[in-house]
N, C-alpha and C positions, 0 to 999 in steps of 0.2 A: 421503266426505271432499270440502272443494274447497280449489284451492289456485290462488291469485292474487296480485295488487297489492295490499298495505295500506301504509300510513305509522303507523300508532300501534295501540296494543292499549286505546283508552281511546273515548269516544263521543264525539260533538258537542260535547254540553253539560257533556258531566267540560272537553270542552277547553275550552270557554268560562267555567267555573270557574276552571282553574287557571290561565290569561293573563290575567285580567282587570284584573290589577295591570299590566300589562307592556304600557310604547308599540310602536306599529310600526318597525322599521327595514327597510332599501332593502338588498337583495343587492346587493356592488359588482361590477360588469363590467369582467371583462377580456378582452382580444384572444382571439379565436377561437382554438382551434390542432387539428391531430389529432390523436388518440392514437394512441400506437404499439406495439406489442406486444413482450414478453420475457419471462425466466422470473423465477418469485417464488423470494424466499428467506426463512430463518428467522433466527430466535435463539438463545441459549446459555443453562444453567442453571446457578445455582450456588450452593450455599449458603451465609449470610453471617452474621456477628456486626453488631451493631444498632451506629447512630454518627449521627451529624447529618448532615442533607444540604441544603447551601447555597440557597438560593432562587434562584429561575429568575431568570436574566436579572442575577445579581449580578456576573456579570464573570466569575468563577474560571473557571478552564480545567484539566481532570487530565487526563493521558495516559492514551494506551488502558494501558495498565499497573497504574494504581492505579486504586483508585475507592473510594467513599464513602457510608458504610450510610444507606439511605430507609426508614420503615415504611409497610404500605402503608395509605393513607386512605382512609376510608369516612364517605360518607354515607348518611343513610335519607331515603325522599322518602314521602311521604304522600299517596296518591291521594283524591279526595275520593268522596262515595258518589254509585253511579248509581244510576236510575233503580228499578232492581227492589232494590237494598238501601234503599233512599227507603221503600217501600211496606213492604219484609217486616222492615225493621229500625227501622220507626218511633217503636214505644217503650222502644229497646233505646239504651242508651248507645255512643258506640264505643270498642273494646277498646284503644284507647292514647291517651294524653294525650300532645300534646309541649309541648317546654318550649326552646323554637329561640333563645331568649337566653343559656340553661345549659348548650345545645347537649346535652341530654336528653329522654329517650325515658321515660314510663311506661306500663308493662304491665299490665292491669289483671285481676287473678285474678278477682276477684269484685267486688261492694259496697266492700269496707273494705279489703283489702287489693290491692297493688299491688310491680311492680316494676322497678324503674328504670336504666336504660340508658346510659351516655356516648357519642357518636359524634362524627367529626370535625366533622358538619355535619349538622343536623335540619332538612330541607325541610318546609314543612306545603303542606296542598293549596293554597294561595293564591303560592305560588313559583312565577315566573315561569318559561320557562324561558332566559330570559339569567342569573337567576338561578344555575337548576341550571349552566349553562355554567360562570360565571363563578369557583363554587365548589369545581366538581368536577373539571372538564375541563383548564380552560383554564391554572392551574398544571403538568398532565401536555404539553398543548400548547408552551406555552414550554420547556419542557426539550427538547422533541424537537426545536424551530428551535435552540435551543443544541449538540445534537448527544448528546444523551441516548436511547435509546428508552422510549416509554412505551404503556401500556396503559391503557383505560376499558372500563369491564365494569358490566353491569347484572345483576341476579341479585334473583329473588323470585318470586313465586305464581304462577299464570297470571291474564292479568287486570290488572295491578296499575300497567300502565304504563310497562314496560321499553324497548317497542319507540318509545310514543312520545315517553320520554324523549331516545333515543338516535337514531332512524331517521325522526324526521320531518322530510316536505320543506317545509313550510309552501306547497305551491303559491298555497292559497286564504288564510291569511294569514300573513304571514313575522313575526310575533310569534312562532308556532309553530315555528319550526327549533329542531330538535333538535340533539345534541350533536354528530353525524357533520358533518351542513353547516355550522355555525358554526366547529368547527374548522378546515376545510379553508379557507374566508374567511382566516383570521386567516394560515394558514400558507402562502397563496397571496398574500395581501396583505405579507407581511413576505421572502420571498425575492427574488432579483435575477433574473430571467429569463435574462439574456446567461452565468451562471455556476452556477445553481442548477439542480437538474431535481424533480419531485413524480410519483411512480408508483403506482398503486395494483392493486388484488388483491382481489377482492370475494367470498366464497365463502359456504359453508353446509355446516356437519355434519349429515346425517340420515341418521340408522340406519347411526351410526358407519361411514359412506362422507362422505369430503369432497366436494361438487361447486362447479364454478366457476358462478358465477352469472351473470358476466359471457359465458359460454360454455356452452350448456345440456350440449352434447355429452357435455363434458369432466364424467364424472359421477364416477368414480371416482378420485380423484389421491391419491398414493401418500406418505407422507412418509420421506423420506431423511433417515438420522441421522447425524452425522459421528461414527465409533467414537472418535476421540481426544480431539473437542473437545465431545462433546454435542451439538453444536450441530444443531437442527431443520432442514428446508427443504421446499420444493414446488415442486421443478422443475417439474409441469407445469401449476401453474396462469397465467392468463395476466396477463399483468401490462402495465396501459395508461399511460401520460405523460399526466398532466393538466397545460394549460398555464392555462385560467381555470374561472370556476365555472361555467359554462352548459354545458362540456362533462361536469364532475365531476356535476353535477345529470342531467344525463343517463344516466349510468353507473349513479347510482343507481338512478332509474328501470327502466334493463335489468333488476337487479339485484333490485328489490322486486316485480319482473313474475313473475321464475322462484321467488323462496323459496315453500313450501311452508308452509300454512295451514290451518284447518277448524275447523267451526263446531263448540263444545261448550257446555256448558250453564254453563260459568263465563268464555265468553268470543265471542263469534261470531265474530271474528278470532282466533284460536288459532295464535302461531306453533307450527309443529311441526320446527323446527330450529334449530338453532346458527347465528344470523349474524356472521360474521367481516369487518370491514373493516381492511385493514392496507394503512399510506399511508408510503411509503419516501422521506426528505429527501435530497438530496445535495447539500451545500452546500461552495462554495469556503471556506477562511481567511483571511481579510486579515490582513496586518501582520505576521503572520509571515518573508516572502523579506526584507521591507526591515531586519528585527530582526538576522535572520542577516548582510545584505550590511553593515549598520555594524558589527554584531559584528566581522565580516572585516576589515573597514579599521582598525579599533582595534588590533587584534593584527597589523597589518604584514601581512596573508597573504592581501589580495585579489585575484583574480584575474576578468580576463572570463571564462576559459574554465569556471573551480566556479562564478560568476555562471547562466552559460548552463545548466549540468548541473544545475542545483540543482531538481526536482520540488515543482509544489505543490503544498498541503497541502488534502485534501478530508475534510470528516465526513460520514459515514454512518451515521443516523438513523431511525426506524421507529415510527410511531402503530399502535398494536394496536385497534381499538374492536368489543368481542364485546356481541352483542345476544342473551345465552342464552333459551333455549326454556322458558317458566314451568313451574316442580314442580307437580304436580296428583295430586289424591286421585281413585282410578277412582271411587269411590262418589258423589262429589259434581261428575266434569266427566260422568261419565255414557258414556265412550270404551267403544266396542265394535268388534271387527274391525278393520280396518286401523288405524284412530285407536287401539283400545288398544295393539296392536306399537308405535307413535310414541309413546304416553305410557308405554311399558315401557324403551325405548331413551334418552329423554328424562331419568328418573330414573334411570336407573343411569346414565350420565354424571356428571350431576347429584351421582349419589354419590359417585362417583369423584372428582370435583372436593374433597367437601367432606372426604372421606377425605385428600388431597394435605393441606388448607389444616390440619387437626387436628394431622397429623405436622408440620408446617413450623412451625407454633405451638407446638408441644411441643417443640421441636430432636428431632426423632427422628430414630435414625439411618437411618433407613429410612423415603424418600418414593415412595408408589404412584403414580411417574405414569405409566406402562407400563400402568397398567389399562385406559383409553382414549384415543382419539385424541383429547380437549377435553382431557385433560391433559397430553398431548404436545406439543402448540399451545399451552398456556398455559406450559411450562415457565418461559421465561424471564420473565413476569408478576407468577406467586410464589415467591420464592425464586430468583429470577434478576437478570441487569442493568439492567431497567426500572423505573421511577417510576411507578408502578398506584395507580390512583383506582378504588373501586368505590361504587358506588350501589344500597341495596339499596331495592327498592320495597315497600311494604305497601300493606294494605286497612284499612279503620275497623271493618268487619264484626265482632262480634262471632263470627255461626257459624265465622269463619275463624280463630280464636282460636290454631289448633293449627297453623296454617302460619307466619301471622304471626310465634310464637313461635322456630318453625326457621328465617326469612329475618334476625330478629334475632341469635339466636345465633350463624348464619353469618358474616355483618356484626363480631360481637364476638370470632370468631378470628379472620378475615383482618386485623385490627387489631394482630396480634402477629405475622401474617409480617414479616420484614425481609430487605428487597432490597438487592442494592450496586448503585450506580449506576456505570456507566462511560461514557467518552466513544470515540468510536471513529473516530482520527484515521487517515487512508494516505497514500500520496504518490501523486498524482494522475500516473503517465507519462504517458498517453497525453498528456495535454495539452502536455507537455513535448516529447512528437515533435511537436504539431503548432506549436508556439513554436518548436522549429528548424526545423522545415521553414520558416516564414516568416522565420526565421532566414538560411537557407540560399538562397531565394530571391532574398529584397533582398541578399545578398553577391554573387551571380550578376549580380544585374541591376546592382550597382554597380562588378561588373569589367567586365563587356562596355560600361558605358558608358565607362568610363578608357578601354578599349582602344580604342572607335570614337574617342575623343575623340584617343588618341593618333595612331592612323591619320592621321584629319583633319590634325593637325597636322605629319607627315612630310610629307603628299600639298601641305599648305599651302606648307613649307620651299620643298621640292623644285619647286612649279611658280614660285616667286619667284626661285629662283636660274636657274633656266634659262631667266626672263624677264628679268633684269639681265644674264647674259650674252650671250643672243639682241639685247638693247637697246647692249650695247657694241662689238659686232661688227658693227651695223647702221651705229653715230655713224662706229665706223673707217674702214669701208668707203666712208660719205658726204663723210668730212674727205678723207680720201685721193684721192677722188677730184677733191673741188673743188680740191685742191694743183694735182693734174696737168694739170686743164684749164687753172689757172690760169698754170702756169709756163709750159706748151704754146703759151699766147693772148700771150706773154709774149717766146717764143723766133719765133714768126709774124710779131708786130709789128715787134721788132728786125732779122730780114731782110728784110722790104719796106721800115724804111727806108734800109736798108743799099742795097739794089736801087734807091732811089731816088735816092738819092745819086749811085750810080754813073752809073746813067742823066744824071745832070746834069752829072757830069763828065765824060763820052764829048760831050757835044753840045758843050760849050763849049771855045772855040780855044785851041788848046794854049800857045799862051803864059799866057795865063790862065792855064792849068790849072798851067807851070812854076812861076809864083812861088809859090802857093797848097799846089803840091804837099807840103811838108811839114807844112802844117797840117792837108790832110788824114787823111797817111798818121795824125798824132798822132791825131787823133779816131774814125778805125775802132780803132786799139788800144785809145783809151778804153772804147771799145763791146763789144770781143770781153771785156776786163777786166771791165767790170760784167758780161756774158753769163756768163761763167766763176762771179763770184761769185751769183749767182743760181743759176745749176744746183745749185752746192755747198749753197748754203740750201737748193734743194728738195730735193737731198740728204739733208742731217742731218732735215729735216721729216721725210721718206719713213721714216726711220731710227727717227724716235721714235716714228711711228704703229705700224712694224712692234713696237718694245719694249712699248708699250701694248698691241696688240694679245697677243703671247705673257704678258703679265701678266693680264690679261683668261681667258686660256683655264687656267692655273695657275688662276685664283680659282676657274675653273668644275670642273676637276680637283678640287681640295679639297675642293668643295662637293659632288660625286659620292663622293668616300670620307666625306663625314657623313653620309650618306643613307643609304651599304652599313653605315656604324657602328651609325646609329639601326634600320635594318632587323635587325642584330644581337641588337641590343636586347631588340628588340622582340620576338624568337622567342626567346630568354631567357624572355623575363615569359610567354609563352603556354605553353612550359613549367613554368614555377614554376606558373602557373595549373591545368594539368592535375594536376601531383600534390596540388594544392590539392586541388581537386574529386576527386580518387581519396582522399583524407585524409578529405574532409568525407561521401562515402559511406560508407567505414568505417564512421566516427562514428556516423552516422543509421544502420546497421545493427544495432550493438553497443544503441545507446538502443532502437532495435526491439524488441531482444529481451530488455532489459529490463522492457519495458510490457509482454511477454508471459509473462516469470516474477517477475511483483511478486506475484502470490498465493503462488506456491510461496516464492519469497525467505524471505515472512515466514512463513511455518507450518516454514522448516527452521528460522528463528532462535528457534523456540519449542517444536520438539520435535527437532531433527535425524534423520540417515539413520544414525548410527554412529561411532565415534570417529576417523573417518577425516577425509572434508571433510562439517565439519558447516552450513559457512556458505556458498552456491555462488554467492549472490545475485547477485557481481558479475564470477565468474568469467570471461565472455565477455569485458568491458573490458579487464580484466587481461593476457588471451591475445593479445588485439590490442595491447597497450604491449609484451609480450616478442617478438611476431614482429615489430614493427617495427624493434627497436632493434638487430641485428642489418644491413639494409638503411640505416640512419640513418648507422650508422657510418663507410660505405664509400661515401654518396652525399652527407653534407653534414651540419647540424644535427640535432641531435633533434627526432622529429616533436612537437606537441603531447600528443599524450598520455603517451609517456615522459618529457616534462617534467611532466609535471600528477603521475605515479604518483612520479616522485625527488622534486618539493619539496612534493608535498601530503603525502606520510606522515608529513615533520616539523609538518605542520600539524594532521593526524588527531590524532595524540599531544598538542598543545598542548591541543586539544579535550578530550582525556581527563580536563582540570583544569581544564573549564570549571563554573561556578558552576551553571547551566542542567541542570539534569536531563534533559531533553529531549537538549539536546544532546552530554550525555555517551553518553547511552543508544543514539543513531543512531552517535555515533562510536565506540564499541567496536564496535557491528555490523559497520563497515566493515572496522576494522584485523582482527575475526575472519573479515570474509569472504575479504581478504586471506591471511590465516596460513593458510586453507586448500588455497593454492597452493604446494607444494613451493618455484617458484621463484623465490616474494615473498619467504620466512621467513628468508634469509640476510638481505636489506636490514632487513628488521622487524628482526631482533637486532641488527645492528650499529646502530640508527637508536634504540638502545633500549626498542622496543615491549616486549619482555621485561619489561624493569624496571616500565613502567608498566604492563602486566597485573598481574603480582602486587602492586603499590602498591593497584590497583582492590579485589583481592582481600580487603587488609589492610585498607581505610580503609573503601570502600563500606558502604552499608546497605542499596542497592537490590539487591533480590531480581533483577529481570532484569540489572542490569550485571554482579554475582557471577557466574550462570550463563553471560551469554555471554563473562565473561573466563575464565573454565572453560573453555567450550567450546576457545578461542582459546588457550589454553595446552595444550589435548591436541592441538593440531593440531599446535604445535612441539615436542612431547613426542617424536613422531615421527620426529624425528632423535636421530640419535645425540649430535652436538654440543650441540646443544639439552638434554638430557636432564642432559647435565652441569651448563652454564648453572643449569638450573632447581634442581638439587640444593645448587647451590653458592651459591645467592641464598635459599636455605629457601623452596622453593618446596611441599616435601611438608608443611613443620608447614603453611603457607599452605593448604595444601589440605585436611588434616588438620583444620584449626580450620573454614575452610568447612563440612565437611560436617556436624559437630557442632551446626554451627548454624542450618545448611539446613533446609527441611521440603519445599522444592518439591519434587519427583522429578525435573523437568528438570536443574533446578540440581546435584542430587546423581548424577547420571548423566552431567554433565559432567565432576564433579569424580573421580566412578569411571573416566570412561575416560582420563583424563589420569594416574591412580595406574597406570590398568592399562598404559597405555602405557611409564611408567620398571618396569616390572616385568619387563619383556624386555631390561633390560640387566644383564648378567652381572657385570657392574663395580659396579653399586650394590644388590648385595643387602643387605650388610649396614647401610648408612646408610640405606636404604630405611624396613628394619625398625627400625632405631633410633632416625629418627625419627617412626616412629609411621604409617608408613604400611600396615605391613597392619594394626594394629588399625584404622587407619579406614575401612579396606576392608567388615572386620568388624560394623563400630559402623553403616555402611550398611545392611547384613542387615535393619533393622527396618523400613524404607521396606517392603518388600512388592512394588515396580513392580516387574516383570519387564524391563523397560528396565535396574533399576540394577540387577537383581541378576546381569540378561546380563553387564553390565561387570564386576562382582564377579566370578563365574566367570570370564572372561576373564582377569582382573590376576593370579586365583589359578593360573591355568593357567600364563601365564607367567611367574610365579613358580617353580614347581616344575616348570615344563621346564629355566628356568636352574638350580638345584640338580640336576637328571639331568644335566643337559650336563657342570655341573664334577664330577660323579662319576664319571661314563664316561671324561673325559679324565685320570683318576686324582689328580685335585688331594685330597686330607685334607678329607672334608665330615664334620660331625656329622652329631646328627639334626638332621631339619629344622626348617627356623623357623617355618614354616606350623605345623606342629606345636607348637613352647612355642606359638603364640602361639594355639593354642585354635582353629585353622579346622578338623582332620579331623570331631569333631563335624557343622558345619555341613555340611562336603562330601558325608560318607556320606549326613546327611539330602536332602540333594536332588540325589542322583546319577542318581535316576531321577524328575528335575523333568518336568512337561508339555511346559516350554515347552523346542523343539527347541535354540535356542542355550545356553540355561544347561545345561541334560543335557549336549550335546556338549565344553562347557567342564571340565564338572565331571571327566565320565570320563575327560577327558584328563589333566587336574591329579590324581585318585585312579592312575591306570597310572604317571605319573609318580612321586608321591611311592613305591610301592609298589617300583618299581626296584632303591630303595635301601636293603640289606638295615637298615641302624640303624632303619629309620620300621616296619619288618615288624611287630613287637611291638605296636607303637599301633594297625597297621591291625587284625591281628585284634581285640585288646581292643576296637575301640570298634564290631566289625562290619563293619568295610571287606571284606572277604574276599568276604561272600558278595555283596555287589557287584561286585568283579573277578569271581568268575566267571559273574554275569548280565551283566555286559558282553560277555567271550571268547563269551557265549554267543549274548546277542541283541542286542546292538550295531548299528544300522543300516550306521553306518561299517569299513567293511573293514580302514579301518590303524590304528584304536582297537581295535577288534576283536581283530587281532596281535597287536598291542603288551600288550592286557590278558593273552594268552594267555600270551605270552613271558614278560611277568612273573610268573605262576604257575607256570611249568615251571621258573625260573630261580633263585626263591628258595628256598633249603631251610627255612629259616622257614615261609612256606607250604606248600610241599609236606606239612611234617611235619603243620603245623594240619588239612589237607585230609584225611590220612589217617586222624587221629583222626575228623573227624567223619564218613569216607568218602564224600567228594566228590570225584567224578571232572572232571576238568579236560577 
């Protein structure tokens, strides 16, 4: 055996003949990027009915809760004769005749007779690689880009060109590129690098061991299957993120170098393993957020908080390209030794795949999907949720007519398989967290900018006031000094004039002085009077200046008070900012928690964990709302989260009546999640939430809405006050109608859980039975699902316990209503059920029924006495065992029957 790299199953001459009608094309280049390692995932498997599939790119959008039927498309491709066949079969005609225009193929039995087969496409030996890609794989690739899973697979005898069709790299001739290379070119050309991601895993199934072609050391990868959903995954496989075509080609070359091949008589490079290329595409859905915002604005309930908390939606799809190893006959291939063991393993896995295809084509109740790892990996491709396209390759040689016939019949059976194609959309909580981080940084930066502006404004006003006060003081001092100097100078001038006059008067003769004495005295008096007036004027001016100075000082004091007031306002704003930052930090932590619990929330919506908290997705956010309210009532206005809860609940109930199915589904899920918290139930009921949920049960035909609504009612039914309201509004009748119409086990489990909670109310026994509650529980037994049976058993145990409690309290009680409605045979049949929850509730119900002497004869006639004896001896719970013992020893009728049968308790 030889292992190594190869690019196809055909020789060089074959390649030239198959592609001589195709022109060359160039590989588009994209910016280089680094591969990134992570973990791989798997798909789901489901049998579905037939129906039309919308064409790819038609613009239709299906939610993850519904799907459309799509048949597996099959194309047949004929390989041209190789050099050996041209020499050996030169005198013989080809065993097949193709009619591509009619999409038919004739398989010659002899020179006179032939069988005709029809396929979706018939590709001659002259069909180019581009033509093969466009009719076989391109519709599947377009579906993958729209959010659907897709599979392209090649099947056929060894040496007929499967690897050439799928995995040819086209290094020498770009026209020879296979489906893998061309599909990745279309995917990388269509995505948006900023918002979309593409990652891949490259594996081979060799000797029933899954090996990683990108990491050869990882040579035995385990298949992990979800026991609840049936999804298969490969957590140990290498996942590499691809950014451009060059890195993808490098990864393909690495994988091809590690794939196992050998030289046989039928093919010099025969694949000894099944190659599987898994391409995961993650795309952001554009336009949905804008639609939600416009709808909120039309309803008058738009809110910036709601807009900021609305996560973006992403679609996840997967393209699986499977290059199966060729089937071969040992006598023709000449395999021996280890090559013989490889051939046995290949034929065994292909045989298992054929059995699964036959079972699906014939709508068999059992599909042997676990017979081989290959069939487990392809669960989603045949009968699952993927859009599948199969190309079967055949050769023209009449020597291999048997293998050609087997390949054609495989393709014919595959065309009868129906898949249920579905979209997978999810909320991108990580992107929401990143967006909120950016918004938070913007708010913090804006707050800091406004605070700095506020501080600068206060400093400017303070500096301006201080400058004005200083200027006023300076002007007052200068003016006062000038006036003082002016009056002082005038005073000195007056004194000097008086002294000069006095001296002149002393020097003149006395006679001359005596004559003008009266005149001189009068002049002096005038001067003195003028001096007094000037002094008075100076004093008045000085008083005016003092008053102005006092006025400026008062203005300074006022400015200082204003500065103090502004500083207090600044401190208040800083305190409010700290509170806001604390509130934003809490919101951020809650949203981070939502991101971590996104998968658990989705799975809880589908399955649930019991009759109590069925929807725990938003518990942390609502818990924050409740914890915030006492502090808000004492410290000021309510926080944004509390307002969101009080105002948003009416908005949610309005969304329950939306015409958009997706909106109603998401709204009822949120209401159910809120109803899981006891603190929210009173507000939900007061706001009309219970009435809205019951209306959904009455009017909605959507299975998901009815399932989630029933789960929310089950949560509300845990409160005794709500139980009375449910009964008053005809809730039991609606639940009974839902149970009779539903087929989904999870919906029946929610309905049974709601009725079981109502069965625990002593006051509602007669009304519950009269409105068909017990009949509805017993009617759901035909489902047979363990979770549904557990809820039925719990409801019967609650009902029997209430009847027993009424009898022990001295109330006059007749024959059990459970016995009247025919529940006792089912109780006896399931008293020793393998499931512990079912068995525990049934044992408890049987003990409570037997406590009432009126039911003793029915207990004996239905054979329940033996079960009571077994419970009293073998029950694992001591309290139930002791209850059974006390019941047997206290009942005269049961004691008499035990003596008759010689049973010792």
